[in-house]
N, C-alpha and C positions, 0 to 999 in steps of 0.2 A: 509443562509450560516452557517456552523458549523465548529468548530475546531474538528479535529479527532485525538485522541491520538494513540500512537504506542508502541509496545514492539517487538524489533528486537532481535532474539536469535541466538547465535552461540555457539556450544558446551555446550548448556544448560544455558549460561549466557546472561544477558541483555547487549547489545552492541549498538553502533552506528558506522557505517562504511562509507567509501567513496565508493559508489556503483560501480563506474566504475573500481575499483581495484579488484573486485571479479573474480575469475577464478576457474573453476572446477578442474583444474590440481593441483592447489596449493592454497587452501583457506587460508593458514597461511600467505600468502603474502598480503592479503587484508588489506588495511590501516584502522586501528581502531581509531576513534575519542574518544571513550569512552567505558569503561567496568566497571561493578560494581558488588559487592558481594550482593547487594540487589536482592531479588528473583523476578521472574515474578509475583508471587502472591501479593507481596507488591505493585507493579505497578498496577496490576488489581484491587486490593482493593481501591487504591487511585482514580482510574478512576471511579469506581463504586460509591464511596462516593461523588465524584464531579459531578455525573450524566452525564458523558461523554459517549455517545454511538457511535457505528459504528467504533470504533478504530480497528486497525489491528495488529495481532500477526504474524510476519514473521519468518519462520524457515529458517535459512541460513545454508545449509549443514546438515550433519547427527548429531545425538546426542542431538536432541532438543525435541523429542516426549514427554518425561515426563514433561519437563519444560512448553511446550505449553499446554498440557492437564491440568496442575495445574493452569495456568492462566485462561483457559476457565471454569474450575470448580469453580473458585473463583468468576467470574463475568458472570454467565449464561446469554446468549442472549445479552451481552453487547459488545462482541468482535468478530471479524472475524479472520479467520486463513488462511495463505497462505504459500506456500513452499512445493513442492513435492506432491501436492494434485492430486488425481486421483480417479476413481470410487471404487477402492479397499479399500481406507482408508477414503474417504470423510465422510461417515456416522459415523465413529468412532468419528470424531471431532464434527460433529453436535450433536451426542448423548452426548458428553462431555460438550456441552453448547455453541458451536459456533453459532452465528446467521447466518453466511454465510461462505462458503469456497471460497477462492480466487485462481484463476487458470490462468496460462499463458502457460507454456511449453507443458502441456499435450495436448492442443488443436491445436498445430502446428506440422506439419510434413514436413520436407524438405523446411522449410521457408514459408509454406502456411497454411492457416486455414484448419484443418481437420474437416469438418462438420459432418462426421460420429462419430468421437470421441466427438465432442461438443454436438451433439444430445444425445449420450449415457450418457454423464455427466448430461445433463439436465433431462433425464429420471431418473437418479440415485438419484439426490439430489433435483430436482425441480428448476425451473427458479427463484423462490422467495428466494432461498438460495444460489444463485450463483453470485459471483462477478468476472468479467473478468478483468484481469490485462493487461492494454494496455501500460505498461511502454515502453518508447521509447527513441531513440537517433536521433539526427539530422544529416542528410546526404543529400548533394545536394539540400539544401533548403527545405527539407521536414522532418517530423518526421516519423520514421519507428519503428514498434514494434520490440523489441529485446527479446530473450529468452536465456536459458542456462546461468543463472547467469548474464544476461544482456550483454553477450559477442557476441551473434550471431544475426546478422541482419536477419529479415524475409523480404519477399517482400510485406508486408502488411503495407501500409501507414496509419497514423492516420489522417483521413479526414472525410468529411461529409458522404461519401458512406460507409466507414468501420464502423463508429460509428453508423449510422442508421441501418445497417445490424446486427451488433452484439448486439445491444440493444434489439433485439427481443428474445435473448437467455438468458438474465441475468437480475438481479435486479439492479445492480450498476456496475460502472467502478472504478478501482483504477489505477491511472497513475503516475508513478514516472518519473520525468525529469532526466533521468540517467546521463546525462552529467554534472549535477550540484548536484546530490544527495550526501548529506553529506558534501558538500564543504562550506556551509554557505557564499556563495558569491552572493546570489540573486536568485530569482525565474526566471523561463523561462516564461517571460510575454507573448510571442507569443503562447506558448503552452496553458497557462491558458485562453487566449482569445479564442483560437480555441475550447477548451472544453466548455467554457461558451456559445459560439455561437451555437454549433452543438449537444451537448449531450441532448437527450430527457429523460434521466434517471439520478438519482443521480450520481455524479462523485466526486471523491476525488483526489486532486493533492498533490504530495509530491516531495520535492527536492529544496534545495538551500535557504530555508527561513533563513534570517539572522537578522531580526529586527522585533520588535513588530508591526511596521507599515505595515508589509507584510500582516497581517490579513485584514486591510482595503483595501490594494492594490488588493488582490485577490478578495475580495468582489466586488470591483468596476469593474475591468477588466474582471472578470468572470461573470458579470451580476447577482451577488448574487445567482448564481446557482452552483458554484464550491466550495466544502469544501476543507479545508487546513489541512494537517498534518505538524507539526513542530517536528523535531527530534533533531539533534545534537545541534541546537541553544538554546534549552530550558535548564534552569538551572538544571533541574532534570536529564539531560544528560551531564552536564558539561559546558553548554553554558551560554549565558548572558541574554536571554529573560526569565523574571520571569514567571514560570508556573502559579502561582496564579493569575497574571495579565491576562494571556491568558484565564484562566477559567472564570474570571469575565467578560471578553469581550464576551466569548461564551455565558454565561448565559444571557447577555443583548441583544445579537444580533441574537441568533438562534431561 
């Protein structure tokens, strides 16, 4: 198990937000936990120095291209990029240094998986460079993949069948527990358990981490197969969990 770092961008600045408050119609209303004048390159340099790989840069809305590219250029092959990725721009980010591109909305149409688009994307970037984002919300006792800034439910459940099928198209999964994303009120243990049980490829869980002990908790319930992203709760993003302590844990356990 590894700790995976993150750089979330909105209007070119590094932020942490409550994921469930995002809306395409009015992104200014998204609840921000943290915003800094520190540049994306400063965070990327720090992650590189600390030998943290597989972190994700997420572009939230427009105005982030320059900031995202600067982070990728700073730490080549150390970071993944997501947010508005499609075949027309994916190669630009890979050429800039991204190890993988992260995709959700592009491969869904009318709430269903569009296998034509997904296959096209795989041909464009290669399975080895693709991460599928299965970020989800819980409804009627199941986790369902959500798209469009996490506001639109698809009819695709996160279960054994879906995970096994989609794993054949990509190198990794990224899964935000959207209902708890950015709230620092605890991880969704049932989602972590599900991912640890069923995912045949590397998978990163993000959402709700609130305490240093969440690292060991995810390691245990995720069967040492689910990596963890901590965002808002880290002291480098205004939280209480010491980043340096997390890095030390990562270096000992990964």
